[in-house]
C-alpha positions as CSV (number, residue, x, y, z in Angstrom):
1,M,0.0,0.0,0.0
2,I,1.2,3.5,-0.9
3,I,0.3,6.3,1.4
4,K,0.1,9.7,-0.2
5,Q,1.1,13.2,1.0
6,F,1.1,16.5,-0.9
7,L,4.4,18.2,0.1
8,G,6.0,16.0,2.6
9,F,9.5,17.1,3.8
10,F,9.4,16.9,7.6
11,L,12.2,18.4,9.6
12,F,11.8,20.4,12.7
13,T,14.7,22.3,14.2
14,I,14.2,22.9,17.8
15,T,13.4,26.4,19.1
16,F,15.4,27.2,22.2
17,I,13.6,29.0,25.1
18,S,15.6,30.7,27.9
19,C,14.2,29.5,31.2
20,Q,15.7,28.4,34.5
21,T,14.6,25.3,36.4
22,P,16.3,23.2,39.1
23,S,19.0,20.9,37.8
24,R,18.0,17.2,37.5
25,D,20.1,14.1,37.9
26,L,20.3,11.9,34.8
27,S,18.8,8.5,35.6
28,S,18.0,6.1,32.8
29,S,18.5,2.5,31.8
30,Y,20.2,3.8,28.7
31,K,23.8,2.8,28.3
32,F,26.2,5.0,26.4
33,P,28.4,3.2,23.9
34,D,31.8,2.2,25.3
35,S,33.6,4.3,22.8
36,E,35.2,7.7,22.6
37,I,32.2,9.3,21.0
38,G,29.9,7.5,23.4
39,Q,31.8,8.9,26.4
40,T,31.8,12.4,24.9
41,A,28.0,12.2,24.5
42,K,27.7,11.0,28.2
43,L,29.7,14.0,29.3
44,W,27.5,16.3,27.1
45,F,24.3,15.0,28.6
46,Q,25.7,15.4,32.1
47,A,26.6,19.0,31.4
48,M,23.1,19.7,30.0
49,N,21.2,18.0,32.8
50,E,23.3,19.3,35.7
51,S,23.4,22.9,34.2
52,R,27.2,22.5,34.2
53,P,28.4,23.8,30.8
54,D,31.8,24.2,32.5
55,L,32.2,20.4,32.2
56,L,32.6,21.0,28.5
57,Q,35.5,23.6,28.9
58,G,38.3,22.6,26.5
59,K,35.9,20.2,24.7
60,M,34.8,22.5,21.9
61,K,36.6,22.9,18.6
62,D,35.4,26.5,18.0
63,D,34.6,29.3,20.5
64,F,31.1,29.9,19.1
65,L,30.1,26.4,20.2
66,Y,30.2,27.6,23.8
67,D,27.4,30.1,23.1
68,F,25.5,27.3,21.4
69,V,26.0,25.1,24.5
70,S,24.4,27.9,26.7
71,I,21.4,28.1,24.4
72,M,20.9,24.3,24.4
73,Q,21.4,24.1,28.2
74,S,18.7,26.8,28.6
75,H,16.3,24.7,26.6
76,V,17.1,21.5,28.5
77,S,16.4,23.4,31.8
78,S,13.1,24.6,30.4
79,V,11.9,21.0,29.9
80,S,13.3,19.8,33.2
81,G,16.1,17.8,31.7
82,I,16.5,15.3,28.8
83,T,16.9,11.6,29.0
84,P,18.7,9.5,26.4
85,V,16.6,6.5,25.4
86,L,17.8,4.8,22.2
87,T,20.9,5.0,20.1
88,S,19.8,5.7,16.5
89,Y,23.3,5.0,15.1
90,T,27.0,5.6,15.7
91,K,30.0,6.2,13.6
92,D,33.6,6.6,14.6
93,N,33.2,10.3,15.3
94,F,29.4,10.7,15.4
95,I,26.4,9.6,17.5
96,S,22.7,10.1,17.1
97,I,20.5,9.5,20.1
98,Y,16.7,9.5,20.5
99,T,16.1,11.5,23.6
100,K,13.0,12.3,25.7
101,E,12.4,15.8,27.1
102,N,11.3,15.1,30.7
103,T,8.4,17.6,30.4
104,G,8.1,17.8,26.7
105,G,8.3,15.8,23.5
106,W,11.1,13.9,21.7
107,V,14.2,15.2,20.2
108,K,17.2,13.6,18.4
109,V,20.5,14.7,19.8
110,N,23.4,14.6,17.3
111,I,27.0,15.0,18.4
112,S,30.2,14.9,16.3
113,A,33.6,14.9,18.0
114,K,37.2,13.9,17.2
115,N,39.6,13.0,20.0
116,G,37.0,14.1,22.5
117,V,36.6,17.6,21.0
118,I,33.1,18.4,19.8
119,D,32.9,20.0,16.4
120,F,29.1,19.7,15.8
121,M,26.0,19.3,17.9
122,D,22.2,19.8,17.5
123,M,18.8,18.8,18.7
124,K,15.9,18.2,16.3
125,K,12.3,17.6,17.1
126,T,11.2,14.0,16.4
127,F,8.7,11.4,17.5
128,Q,9.0,8.5,19.9
129,P,11.2,5.8,18.3
130,K,10.3,2.1,17.9
131,D,13.1,-0.3,18.9
132,N,13.4,-3.1,16.3
133,A,15.6,-6.0,15.1
134,Y,17.0,-4.0,12.2
135,L,18.4,-1.2,14.4
136,K,21.7,-3.1,14.7
137,G,20.9,-6.3,12.9
138,L,21.3,-5.7,9.2
139,D,23.7,-7.9,7.3
140,A,25.2,-7.6,3.8
141,E,22.6,-9.8,2.3
142,Q,19.8,-7.8,3.8
143,N,21.4,-4.6,2.6
144,D,21.6,-5.9,-0.9
145,S,18.0,-7.0,-0.8
146,L,16.7,-3.7,0.6
147,I,18.7,-1.6,-1.9
148,S,17.8,-3.7,-4.8
149,N,14.2,-3.3,-3.8
150,L,14.8,0.5,-3.6
151,L,16.3,0.6,-7.1
152,D,13.1,-1.0,-8.6
153,V,10.9,1.4,-6.7
154,V,12.9,4.5,-7.8
155,K,12.8,3.4,-11.5
156,N,9.1,2.7,-11.5
157,N,7.8,5.6,-9.4
158,Y,10.1,8.7,-9.5
159,V,8.2,11.7,-11.0
160,I,10.5,12.0,-14.0
161,A,10.9,8.5,-15.5
162,E,14.3,9.2,-17.1
163,K,15.7,10.7,-14.0
164,G,14.4,7.8,-11.9
165,V,16.5,5.4,-14.1
166,Q,19.5,7.7,-13.7
167,I,19.2,7.8,-9.9
168,A,18.8,4.0,-9.7
169,S,21.9,3.5,-12.0
170,E,24.1,5.7,-9.7
171,L,22.9,3.9,-6.6
172,E,23.5,0.5,-8.2
173,K,27.1,1.4,-9.0
174,K,27.7,2.0,-5.2
175,L,25.9,-1.2,-4.4
176,K,28.0,-3.3,-6.8
177,S,31.2,-1.8,-5.5
178,K,30.2,-3.0,-2.0
179,G,29.7,0.6,-0.8
180,Y,27.0,-0.3,1.7
181,D,28.3,-3.7,2.9
182,H,30.1,-2.1,6.0
183,I,26.8,-0.7,7.3
184,K,25.2,-2.9,10.0
185,Q,22.8,-0.4,11.5
186,G,19.4,0.2,10.0
187,D,19.1,3.8,10.9
188,L,22.6,4.5,9.6
189,L,21.8,2.7,6.3
190,A,18.7,4.9,6.0
191,R,20.8,8.0,6.6
192,E,23.4,7.1,4.0
193,L,20.8,6.1,1.4
194,T,19.0,9.4,2.0
195,K,22.2,11.4,1.6
196,D,23.1,9.6,-1.6
197,L,19.6,9.9,-3.1
198,R,19.5,13.7,-2.4
199,E,22.9,14.2,-3.8
200,I,22.3,12.2,-7.0
201,A,18.8,13.6,-7.7
202,D,19.3,17.1,-6.2
203,D,15.9,16.5,-4.6
204,R,15.5,17.4,-0.9
205,H,12.2,15.4,-0.6
206,L,13.8,12.0,-1.0
207,E,14.2,10.1,2.2
208,I,14.5,6.6,3.6
209,M,12.5,6.1,6.8
210,P,13.8,3.2,8.9
211,P,11.6,1.1,11.2
212,T,12.5,3.2,14.3
213,M,10.6,6.1,12.7
214,E,7.2,4.3,12.6
215,S,5.6,7.0,14.8
216,A,7.0,9.8,12.6
217,Y,5.8,7.9,9.5
218,M,2.2,7.5,11.0
219,A,2.1,11.2,12.0
220,R,3.3,12.3,8.6
221,F,1.4,9.8,6.3
222,G,-1.2,8.2,8.5
223,S,-4.9,9.0,9.0
224,N,-6.1,12.1,10.8
225,S,-6.6,10.2,14.0
226,D,-3.1,8.7,13.7
227,A,-1.6,12.2,13.4
228,D,-3.6,13.4,16.4
229,M,-2.4,10.5,18.6
230,Q,1.2,10.6,17.6
231,S,2.0,14.3,17.4
232,S,2.6,16.4,20.5
233,I,4.0,19.2,18.4
234,S,1.7,22.1,17.7
235,P,2.4,22.9,14.0
236,I,0.6,26.3,13.9
237,N,0.5,29.1,16.5
238,Y,-0.2,32.8,16.6
239,E,0.1,36.0,18.6
240,I,-1.1,39.5,18.2
241,L,1.6,42.2,18.0
242,N,1.2,45.9,18.8
243,D,-2.6,45.1,19.4
244,S,-3.3,45.1,15.7
245,I,-1.0,42.8,13.8
246,G,-1.6,39.1,13.6
247,L,1.6,36.9,13.4
248,I,1.0,33.2,12.4
249,S,3.9,30.8,12.7
250,I,3.6,27.5,10.7
251,E,6.1,24.7,11.2
252,R,4.1,22.1,9.4
253,F,0.9,22.0,7.3
254,S,-1.3,19.2,8.7
255,D,-4.6,17.8,7.5
256,N,-5.9,16.5,10.8
257,N,-9.1,17.8,12.5
258,R,-7.4,19.2,15.5
259,V,-5.0,21.4,13.4
260,M,-7.7,22.5,11.0
261,Q,-10.0,23.5,13.9
262,K,-7.1,25.4,15.5
263,T,-6.4,27.2,12.2
264,D,-10.0,28.3,11.9
265,S,-9.9,29.6,15.5
266,I,-6.7,31.5,14.8
267,F,-8.2,33.3,11.8
268,E,-11.3,34.1,13.8
269,N,-9.2,35.6,16.5
270,L,-7.3,37.7,14.0
271,S,-10.4,38.9,12.1
272,R,-10.1,42.4,13.5
273,T,-6.3,42.9,13.0
274,K,-5.2,45.4,10.4
275,A,-2.5,43.1,8.9
276,V,-1.4,39.5,8.9
277,I,2.1,38.1,8.8
278,I,2.7,34.4,8.2
279,D,6.1,33.2,9.3
280,L,7.3,30.3,7.2
281,R,11.0,30.6,8.1
282,K,10.9,27.2,9.9
283,S,8.2,25.6,7.8
284,G,8.9,21.9,7.2
285,G,6.3,21.0,4.6
286,G,3.0,19.1,5.0
287,D,-0.4,18.6,3.4
288,E,-2.1,20.2,0.4
289,T,-5.5,20.4,2.2
290,H,-4.1,22.6,4.9
291,V,-2.3,24.8,2.4
292,L,-5.5,25.3,0.4
293,G,-7.4,26.0,3.6
294,I,-5.1,28.8,4.6
295,L,-5.1,30.3,1.1
296,S,-8.9,30.3,1.2
297,Y,-9.0,32.9,3.9
298,F,-7.4,35.4,1.6
299,F,-9.7,35.2,-1.5
300,L,-13.4,35.9,-1.9
301,E,-13.7,33.9,-5.1
302,K,-12.7,30.4,-5.9
303,E,-9.2,30.5,-7.3
304,M,-7.2,27.8,-9.2
305,V,-4.0,27.1,-7.2
306,S,-2.2,24.4,-9.2
307,K,-2.4,21.6,-11.7
308,S,-0.6,18.4,-10.9
309,Y,0.3,15.0,-12.5
310,N,1.0,11.8,-10.4
311,R,3.2,9.2,-12.1
312,I,2.0,6.3,-10.0
313,T,-1.7,6.8,-10.6
314,N,-1.4,8.4,-14.0
315,E,-3.9,11.0,-12.9
316,S,-4.0,14.8,-13.3
317,K,-5.6,17.0,-10.7
318,V,-6.6,20.7,-10.4
319,S,-6.6,22.3,-6.9
320,F,-8.8,25.3,-5.9
321,T,-9.3,27.5,-2.9
322,K,-12.6,27.4,-1.2
323,P,-13.8,30.7,0.3
324,N,-15.2,30.5,3.8
325,K,-17.0,32.6,6.4
326,L,-13.8,34.4,7.4
327,S,-12.7,35.3,3.8
328,K,-14.5,38.6,4.0
329,S,-12.4,39.6,7.0
330,H,-9.1,38.8,5.4
331,H,-9.4,39.0,1.6
332,N,-8.1,42.6,1.3
333,K,-6.0,42.8,4.4
334,P,-2.3,43.5,4.0
335,L,-0.5,40.2,4.0
336,Y,3.2,39.4,4.5
337,I,5.0,36.1,4.2
338,L,8.4,35.5,5.9
339,T,10.7,33.0,4.2
340,S,14.2,31.6,4.8
341,K,16.6,29.2,3.1
342,Q,14.9,26.5,5.2
343,T,11.4,27.2,4.0
344,I,10.5,24.1,2.0
345,S,7.8,22.2,0.2
346,A,4.3,23.1,1.4
347,G,5.6,26.4,2.8
348,E,6.9,27.2,-0.6
349,A,3.5,26.3,-2.1
350,L,1.8,28.8,0.1
351,A,4.3,31.5,-0.7
352,Y,4.5,30.7,-4.4
353,F,0.7,31.0,-5.1
354,L,0.3,34.2,-3.0
355,K,3.1,35.7,-5.0
356,F,1.7,34.4,-8.2
357,K,-1.6,36.1,-7.4
358,Q,0.1,39.2,-6.1
359,R,-1.8,38.8,-2.9
360,A,1.1,39.0,-0.5
361,T,4.5,40.6,-0.1
362,I,7.2,37.9,0.3
363,V,10.0,39.0,2.6
364,G,13.2,37.1,3.5
365,E,15.4,34.7,1.6
366,V,15.0,32.5,-1.5
367,T,13.4,29.2,-0.4
368,T,14.7,25.7,-0.7
369,G,13.3,24.8,-4.1
370,A,11.5,21.5,-3.3
371,G,8.4,21.6,-5.4
372,Y,7.5,18.0,-6.1
373,Q,4.8,16.1,-4.2
374,V,5.6,12.8,-2.5
375,D,4.3,9.4,-1.7
376,A,5.5,7.0,1.0
377,I,6.3,3.6,-0.6
378,P,6.9,0.5,1.5
379,L,10.2,-1.3,1.2
380,L,11.5,-4.6,2.6
381,Y,12.0,-5.0,6.4
382,N,9.5,-2.2,7.3
383,F,11.6,0.6,5.7
384,Y,9.8,3.3,3.7
385,F,10.9,5.4,0.7
386,V,9.6,9.0,0.6
387,C,9.6,9.4,-3.2
388,S,8.8,12.4,-5.4
389,T,6.0,11.2,-7.6
390,T,4.0,14.2,-8.6
391,A,4.9,17.4,-10.5
392,A,2.9,20.6,-9.7
393,F,2.3,23.4,-12.2
394,D,1.0,26.9,-11.6
395,P,-2.4,28.0,-13.2
396,N,-0.5,29.1,-16.4
397,G,0.9,25.6,-16.8
398,E,4.4,26.5,-15.8
399,I,6.5,24.3,-13.4
400,G,6.5,25.9,-10.0
401,W,9.5,26.4,-7.7
402,E,11.2,23.0,-8.0
403,G,15.0,23.6,-8.2
404,K,14.5,27.3,-8.1
405,G,12.8,28.3,-4.8
406,V,10.5,31.2,-4.3
407,M,12.1,34.6,-4.8
408,P,11.1,37.1,-2.2
409,D,9.7,40.5,-3.2
410,I,12.0,42.0,-0.5
411,E,15.2,40.1,-0.1
412,V,16.7,40.4,3.4
413,S,18.2,38.0,5.9
414,S,15.6,35.8,7.6
415,E,16.7,37.1,11.0
416,D,15.8,40.7,9.9
417,A,12.6,39.9,8.0
418,L,10.1,40.3,10.9
419,D,11.5,43.6,12.1
420,L,11.4,45.0,8.5
421,V,7.8,43.9,8.0
422,L,6.7,45.3,11.3
423,S,8.3,48.7,10.5
424,E,6.5,48.7,7.1
425,I,3.1,47.9,8.7
426,M,3.4,50.5,11.4
427,S,4.1,53.1,8.7
428,L,0.8,52.3,6.8
């Protein structure tokens, strides 16, 4: 069974909040790997949980990393500490650990270090992992079977048939040269395949989801109820600035009932504002239905958004807005869209159409350029391939933003975009 999604890249980079709470002892059944990178990670977790960044003195390659440590430690304090739960994968100088925020959700902690000196670290929002036999149990034969399966799927389903053949051919070269035989961890194989797919295809949507990511898969591609049950992340939020400006932040477009109801409530609460800003600087993609729903607040008449063609189903589709009871409140209101280099997929779709219709002012940076739509296709051993299968075209029949991104009307660093827009609105 293939499970569809409109614009499906899903990557949440954590937002750090400065807050002080009592330090918490790290107690967990988790065992850090008995290796140099494992012991470096253990020290890092201790420094975070005990509010002791001084433990990392002399352990950072670059001075700016000490500032980053302080920001991360503030976040860890705000969620009453973090508990490592499951190693996703390790390499000689790198470790990735599924980690539970003690009063929050799940994050993935990634640390890179050489000779005990950290040169990279981050935390990314994720979902509860599922332990499985393939986490550390893949052998060379299973690798070959899985990748051979992937080659067939790419050739038969990638949105551009000729490019699908090319991608599969390049992957097959590495497979035949035994380039994947050394990988014995399922999550690591998924990471390496994802990296290779994206480099070969120059397509940021492509991803291999390993069995540990079942919860993330269900939240992203499952039914509405699945997404409601699995996700503790609020993908859309708002605030009112200066008593008259609505600021909506969207990290993900989600077609579940809870999110759609919240979206309607947000626009109801902003009906009396004099302007609206939609912040897509951290937008990580999502579903067409939510994109169309948000667009519909800004048009009184039914508008064609896009035409698309799906290679798997051999079907064409035309998508339209659907004006609603709040469209009268927002259809002629000044509208600004904030973008960054990380704005991707569904976020780009929203920005692209509003620019196409000259309905909003786009402020910030050129977006990622991931314009294809995706399907999740099952592979062997409970892996999934997130594959670009559908090309979208604007109402004039032109290919959208794939490979190009959305060009802002006012190009400025993403960090300065909000201040610039607020200044412009206040001068109206």
